[in-house]
PABA-628499 format. One record per residue (C-alpha): residue in one letter; chain; x, y, z. Coordinates in pm, whole numbers, plus 50000, padded with zeros to 5 digits. Example, Ala and Ser with C-alpha at 12.3 -4.5 7.8 and 13.67 -1.06 7.14 Angstrom:
PABA-628499
 residu chaine  east north    up
      A      A 51230 49550 50780
      S      A 51367 49894 50714
END
This chain:
PABA-628499
 residu chaine  east north    up
      M      A 38119 93747 87839
      A      A 37760 93647 87903
      R      A 37507 93921 87839
      P      A 37331 94063 88147
      H      A 36986 93947 88035
      R      A 37114 93590 87995
      I      A 37264 93594 88344
      L      A 36936 93725 88485
      H      A 36743 93459 88296
      R      A 36960 93181 88442
      M      A 36914 93321 88792
      Y      A 36537 93345 88738
      T      A 36529 92984 88620
      I      A 36709 92865 88934
      L      A 36480 93063 89161
      R      A 36160 92956 88985
      N      A 36257 92592 88930
      P      A 36390 92470 89264
      L      A 36519 92118 89314
      F      A 36276 92070 89604
      P      A 35932 92208 89517
      P      A 35650 92166 89771
      T      A 35444 91847 89751
      H      A 35150 91703 89942
      D      A 35326 91366 89966
      S      A 35620 91522 90144
      L      A 35391 91674 90405
      L      A 35253 91326 90463
      R      A 35603 91181 90498
      Q      A 35700 91449 90747
      N      A 35400 91366 90963
      E      A 35466 90994 90929
      E      A 35812 91052 91076
      I      A 35664 91246 91365
      D      A 35416 90964 91429
      R      A 35688 90699 91403
      L      A 35881 90877 91675
      A      A 35563 90934 91878
      L      A 35649 91302 91912
      P      A 35386 91547 92033
      R      A 35266 91840 91828
      I      A 35343 92114 92078
      E      A 35019 92285 92175
      D      A 35126 92595 92366
      D      A 35403 92776 92551
      A      A 35354 92567 92865
      Q      A 35424 92242 92679
      L      A 35711 92411 92495
      E      A 35875 92506 92824
      E      A 35833 92152 92959
      L      A 36020 92009 92660
      K      A 36298 92263 92705
      S      A 36329 92176 93073
      S      A 36358 91805 92994
      H      A 36616 91882 92720
      E      A 36398 91717 92458
      L      A 36431 92051 92282
      V      A 36774 92214 92270
      P      A 36872 92574 92190
      L      A 36998 92696 91855
      E      A 37262 92961 91908
      E      A 37444 93204 91685
      S      A 37803 93122 91602
      E      A 38077 93199 91354
      T      A 37890 92982 91100
      L      A 37525 93048 91192
      R      A 37321 93363 91234
      I      A 36960 93379 91347
      E      A 36698 93611 91198
      H      A 36662 93891 91451
      G      A 36282 93876 91448
      L      A 36268 93511 91557
      D      A 36134 93494 91912
      P      A 36412 93368 92144
      S      A 36161 93127 92301
      R      A 36130 92952 91965
      R      A 36500 92921 91885
      Y      A 36483 92553 91980
      C      A 36462 92216 91806
      R      A 36530 91843 91857
      P      A 36895 91749 91924
      W      A 36945 91574 91589
      T      A 36800 91873 91404
      R      A 37050 92100 91577
      D      A 37329 91860 91475
      F      A 37214 91893 91113
      V      A 37208 92273 91128
      E      A 37554 92287 91281
      D      A 37697 92041 91027
      L      A 37552 92220 90725
      S      A 37647 92565 90852
      E      A 38007 92453 90903
      L      A 38028 92307 90551
      Y      A 37871 92621 90407
      Y      A 38109 92847 90600
      D      A 38411 92646 90487
      R      A 38307 92697 90125
      F      A 38171 93051 90118
      H      A 38319 93211 90433
      D      A 37973 93331 90528
      Q      A 37700 93232 90770
      I      A 37380 93045 90697
      Q      A 37076 93220 90841
      L      A 36812 93041 91049
      N      A 36466 93192 91001
      S      A 36239 92953 91194
      A      A 36252 92647 91418
      V      A 36001 92504 91665
      R      A 35645 92639 91667
      T      A 35341 92572 91880
      V      A 34996 92491 91747
      K      A 34886 92833 91871
      V      A 35161 93008 91674
      Q      A 35091 92801 91360
      K      A 34723 92893 91369
      K      A 34814 93262 91383
      L      A 35053 93213 91092
      R      A 34782 93033 90898
      R      A 34548 93329 90939
      R      A 34810 93560 90787
      N      A 34931 93318 90521
      R      A 34683 93076 90369
      N      A 34970 92889 90201
      A      A 35112 92790 90540
      A      A 35063 92429 90648
      P      A 34774 92360 90884
      A      A 34818 92320 91257
      E      A 34630 91990 91267
      G      A 34572 91679 91060
      E      A 34785 91452 90843
      T      A 34951 91746 90667
      A      A 35019 91959 90975
      S      A 35340 92161 90989
      S      A 35636 91955 91108
      H      A 35764 92265 91291
      L      A 35516 92166 91563
      A      A 35730 91867 91663
      G      A 36059 92058 91672
      I      A 36224 91851 91399
      T      A 36217 92120 91128
      V      A 36399 92443 91052
      D      A 36373 92709 90784
      L      A 36700 92841 90643
      Q      A 36730 93163 90444
      R      A 36732 93126 90065
      R      A 36667 93486 89964
      G      A 36981 93668 89858
      L      A 37192 93357 89799
      S      A 37393 93323 89480
      K      A 37342 93046 89225
      D      A 37643 92858 89362
      E      A 37523 92893 89721
      I      A 37176 92766 89635
      R      A 37314 92470 89441
      F      A 37556 92387 89722
      I      A 37269 92355 89970
      E      A 37045 92177 89721
      Y      A 37305 91912 89642
      Y      A 37372 91845 90009
      L      A 36999 91811 90074
      F      A 36966 91586 89770
      Y      A 37236 91361 89913
      L      A 37068 91339 90254
      H      A 36725 91303 90097
      A      A 36847 91002 89901
      L      A 36950 90845 90232
      G      A 36608 90912 90383
      L      A 36748 91158 90635
      V      A 36567 91478 90537
      E      A 36255 91607 90368
      A      A 36315 91946 90209
      E      A 36119 92219 90037
      E      A 36226 92542 89870
      E      A 35949 92785 89953
      S      A 35899 93055 89692
      R      A 35676 93277 89905
      H      A 35928 93321 90186
      W      A 36241 93225 89987
      C      A 36368 92971 90236
      F      A 36471 92608 90264
      H      A 36219 92423 90480
      I      A 36399 92113 90612
      M      A 36263 91833 90827
      V      A 36538 91618 90978
      S      A 36478 91253 91060
      E      A 36602 91113 91390
      R      A 36802 90868 91174
      Y      A 37039 91158 91105
      A      A 37186 91110 91453
      D      A 37284 90748 91383
      W      A 37419 90832 91037
      R      A 37624 91114 91184
      Q      A 37778 90892 91450
      N      A 37878 90625 91200
      Q      A 38081 90838 90963
      A      A 38306 91139 90950
      L      A 38181 91455 90787
      F      A 38287 91504 90428
      P      A 38575 91751 90391
      Q      A 38412 91871 90071
      H      A 38051 91891 89965
      P      A 37941 91534 89878
      A      A 37747 91645 89572
      E      A 38070 91747 89404
      E      A 38160 91382 89369
      T      A 37837 91292 89192
      A      A 37658 91399 88879
      E      A 37413 91685 88907
      P      A 37076 91547 89019
      V      A 36786 91583 88778
      T      A 36498 91581 89023
      A      A 36398 91500 89375
      S      A 36065 91485 89553
      G      A 36021 91791 89773
      A      A 35860 91863 90106
      S      A 35627 92128 90234
      Q      A 35600 92347 90533
END
């Protein structure tokens, strides 16, 4: 039997050496995707409500496979349609494996909200410029990482690695807030339509990845 201190050391290594560490280049790629799609960075609640009314932003709702952090403002439990598809797909795969829900911690934000966040947390992405937070365009979500087991973390990492290799996501494992920050490309919608979901996690059929470029908030 492994000694307790060795188990704790392995867990510490996983937590401190994520597969998707934050990088400046990933922030740039996230903003390049937003620019490619000509999506607005949502300035305020008025613009947010307009996008909801036009169904350019769609609601994220709790289900058997997904729970939402209770402190997340209901007005910001929205994202782009393809991002919701991603969340639903991953949460179903996760539930099938672990019989538990994935938790959504954050979704769309406005520039106003991001500036407030920036004042509280200097590590948060800016609200403007080439490295602005991709939450502002509604294509990004944060999923809970804190409290997950080694197997649960690796399960999510491998799935993200698979989609990252296809150019469908940019991901970051944030150590400050212990979450997966995931930007989803619109290309995910086309990929999803052209194939059936894997009955098992795709990473199980491949060797363990050594590294992958990460993303940032």
